[in-house]
C-alpha positions in Angstrom: -8.8 4.6 -15.9 -12.6 4.2 -15.7 -14.6 5.1 -12.6 -16.2 1.7 -12.8 -12.8 0.0 -12.4 -12.0 2.1 -9.4 -15.1 1.8 -7.3 -16.0 -0.8 -4.8 -18.1 -3.8 -5.8 -19.3 -4.5 -2.3 -22.8 -5.0 -1.0 -25.7 -2.9 -2.2 -26.3 -1.7 1.3 -22.8 -0.3 1.5 -23.0 1.2 -2.0 -26.2 3.0 -1.0 -24.3 5.1 1.7 -23.4 8.6 0.3 -19.8 8.8 -0.5 -17.2 11.5 -0.9 -16.6 12.1 -4.6 -12.9 12.8 -3.9 -11.8 9.9 -1.7 -14.8 7.7 -2.6 -15.3 6.7 1.0 -18.6 6.9 2.9 -19.0 10.6 4.0 -18.8 9.5 7.6 -15.3 8.2 7.0 -14.0 11.0 4.8 -10.8 12.7 6.1 -10.2 14.9 3.0 -10.4 18.1 5.1 -7.3 17.1 7.0 -5.2 15.9 4.0 -1.9 17.8 3.9 0.0 17.7 0.6 3.5 16.1 0.9 6.2 17.0 -1.6 7.9 13.6 -2.0 11.1 13.3 -3.9 10.9 9.5 -4.3 8.0 8.6 -6.6 5.3 6.2 -5.5 3.3 3.9 -7.7 0.4 2.0 -6.2 -1.0 -0.9 -8.2 -4.4 -1.9 -6.9 -6.1 -5.2 -7.9 -9.5 -4.5 -9.5 -11.2 -6.9 -7.1 -10.0 -5.2 -4.0 -13.3 -4.4 -2.4 -12.5 -2.7 0.9 -13.9 0.7 0.2 -14.2 1.6 3.9 -10.9 0.5 5.3 -8.7 0.7 2.2 -6.0 3.3 2.2 -4.6 3.3 -1.4 -6.5 6.4 -2.6 -5.9 8.2 0.7 -2.2 7.6 0.3 -2.1 8.9 -3.3 -4.1 12.0 -2.4 -1.5 13.0 0.2 1.5 12.7 -2.1 2.2 15.1 -4.9 4.5 12.6 -6.6 2.2 9.5 -6.6 0.2 7.5 -9.1 -2.6 5.0 -8.3 -3.5 2.6 -11.1 -6.2 -0.1 -10.9 -5.9 -3.2 -13.1 -4.1 -6.5 -13.5 -1.1 -5.9 -15.8 0.9 -3.2 -17.6 3.5 -4.0 -20.3 6.1 -1.9 -18.6 6.8 0.5 -15.6 6.6 3.5 -17.9 3.1 2.4 -19.2 1.9 2.0 -15.6 3.3 5.4 -14.7 2.0 7.1 -17.9 5.6 8.3 -18.7 7.7 8.0 -21.8 10.7 6.6 -20.0 11.1 4.9 -16.6 13.9 2.6 -15.5 12.7 -0.2 -13.3 16.2 -0.9 -12.0 16.0 2.4 -10.2 12.8 1.5 -8.5 12.1 -0.7 -5.5 9.1 -3.0 -5.0 7.8 -4.2 -1.7 8.5 -7.9 -2.0 5.8 -10.5 -1.1 8.1 -13.4 -0.4 8.7 -15.2 2.9 11.9 -13.4 3.8 11.6 -11.3 7.0 13.8 -8.7 8.4 14.0 -10.5 11.7 14.9 -13.8 10.0 17.8 -12.0 8.2 19.0 -10.5 11.5 19.1 -7.1 9.7 19.9 -3.9 11.6 17.5 -1.7 9.6 13.7 -1.7 9.4 13.9 -1.5 5.5 16.2 -4.0 3.8 17.1 -4.5 0.2 17.3 -8.2 -0.7 18.4 -10.2 -3.8 16.4 -12.8 -5.7 17.6 -15.5 -3.3 16.1 -13.6 -0.4 19.5 -12.6 0.9 20.6 -9.2 2.2 22.2 -7.1 -0.5 25.6 -5.6 0.0 25.9 -1.8 0.2 22.4 -1.2 1.7 22.9 2.5 2.1 24.0 3.0 -1.6 21.1 0.9 -2.9 18.4 2.7 -0.8 19.9 6.1 -1.6 19.7 5.5 -5.3 16.0 4.5 -5.3 14.0 6.8 -7.6 10.6 5.3 -7.0 8.6 2.7 -5.0 6.0 0.2 -6.2 3.3 -1.0 -3.7 0.8 -3.7 -4.5 -2.7 -3.1 -3.0 -5.1 -5.9 -2.3 -5.4 -9.2 -0.4 -2.3 -11.4 -0.3 -3.5 -13.5 -3.3 -4.5 -10.4 -5.2 -1.1 -8.9 -4.7 0.5 -12.1 -5.8 -1.5 -12.0 -9.0 -0.2 -8.5 -9.7 3.3 -9.6 -9.0 3.2 -12.5 -11.5 1.3 -10.6 -14.2 3.9 -7.8 -14.3 7.2 -9.3 -15.3 8.9 -5.9 -15.3 8.9 -6.0 -11.5 11.6 -8.6 -11.7 13.9 -5.8 -12.7 13.0 -3.7 -9.6 15.0 -3.8 -6.4 13.3 -6.0 -3.9 12.8 -4.6 -0.4 11.2 -5.9 2.8 10.1 -4.1 5.9 10.5 -4.9 9.6 8.0 -2.6 11.4 8.6 -2.1 15.1 4.8 -2.4 15.8 1.9 -4.2 14.2 -0.5 -2.5 11.8 -2.7 0.2 13.3 -5.7 -1.7 11.9 -5.6 -3.8 15.1 -8.6 -6.0 15.4 -10.4 -4.3 12.5 -8.3 -6.4 10.0 -6.3 -9.5 10.9 -2.9 -9.9 9.2 -1.1 -13.2 8.8 2.2 -11.8 9.7 3.4 -9.1 12.2 5.0 -7.2 9.3 1.7 -7.0 7.4 0.9 -3.3 7.0 -1.7 -1.2 5.3 -0.8 0.5 2.1 -0.6 3.9 3.8 1.6 2.5 6.6 4.0 0.8 4.1 4.3 4.0 2.1 4.9 6.0 5.2 7.6 3.6 6.4 9.4 3.4 3.1 9.3 7.0 2.0 10.2 8.4 5.4 13.1 6.0 5.6 14.5 6.5 2.0 14.1 10.3 2.1 15.1 10.6 5.8 11.9 12.5 6.5 10.0 11.5 9.6 7.4 14.2 8.8 6.1 12.0 5.9 5.3 9.1 8.3 3.8 11.5 10.9 1.4 13.1 8.3 0.3 9.8 6.8 -0.2 8.1 10.1 -2.2 11.0 11.4 -4.7 10.7 8.5 -4.9 6.9 8.9 -5.5 7.2 12.7 -8.3 9.7 12.1 -9.9 7.5 9.5 -9.8 4.5 11.9 -11.3 6.6 14.7 -14.2 7.6 12.5 -14.7 4.0 11.4 -14.9 2.7 15.0 -17.3 5.5 15.9 -19.6 4.8 12.9 -19.5 1.0 12.5 -22.1 0.3 15.2 -24.6 2.7 13.4 -24.0 1.1 10.0 -23.6 -2.7 10.2 -22.8 -2.8 6.5 -19.6 -0.9 7.3 -18.3 -3.7 9.5 -15.1 -5.3 8.0 -15.7 -8.4 5.8 -13.5 -11.4 6.3 -10.5 -11.5 4.0 -11.4 -14.6 2.1 -7.9 -15.7 1.2 -6.6 -15.4 4.8 -5.6 -19.1 5.0 -3.8 -18.9 1.7 -2.0 -15.8 2.9 -0.7 -17.8 6.0 0.7 -20.5 3.8 2.3 -18.1 1.3 
């Protein structure tokens, strides 16, 4: 994957700010010094839309840097899960994808904060067995419409187990980034919730949330000094509300 495809295409003013060569964030927002490696059993694949431009508030790379068993790919489509992972063999039926449909945990009256659903948006039977058998998780990184584009361009995801989340609290982004639904989370929050639940390891969520909180604290402290770092509107917000 080329450096050009991975870097932000934001404003020239933002691009002129010195960045960390590792996390590619402005140095004032870098939290690389506090990143603690996490040995995760369940694999994580983050597919990022190439037009995702949030270099400052984005969390995909930060998430992948924390996890020893994680892959971050930037692009629009891959012929198979194995190609996206760079492996010889990978069975998508043993993987879960965070589904983008309208189904909500609250609407389904589910008793868990992570729920496996079928293609009709109904709760699957044998939730415990399904979640226990998951070998990997696919997360789509980008705005709602960008994530939808990734979903429709990668037909192999139809073979993955669909899961939805029901977080007990809204995203830690708060007013920094508006979400169309209460269950809208950052990539790092979604990874924390899914991995800690599937692996029964609250320490994963604690570690990822700590880095995210530190990044947000740095952002709030620095944004008044650098107007170019203030969050840009998510242009497809209205489309996300109708999705």
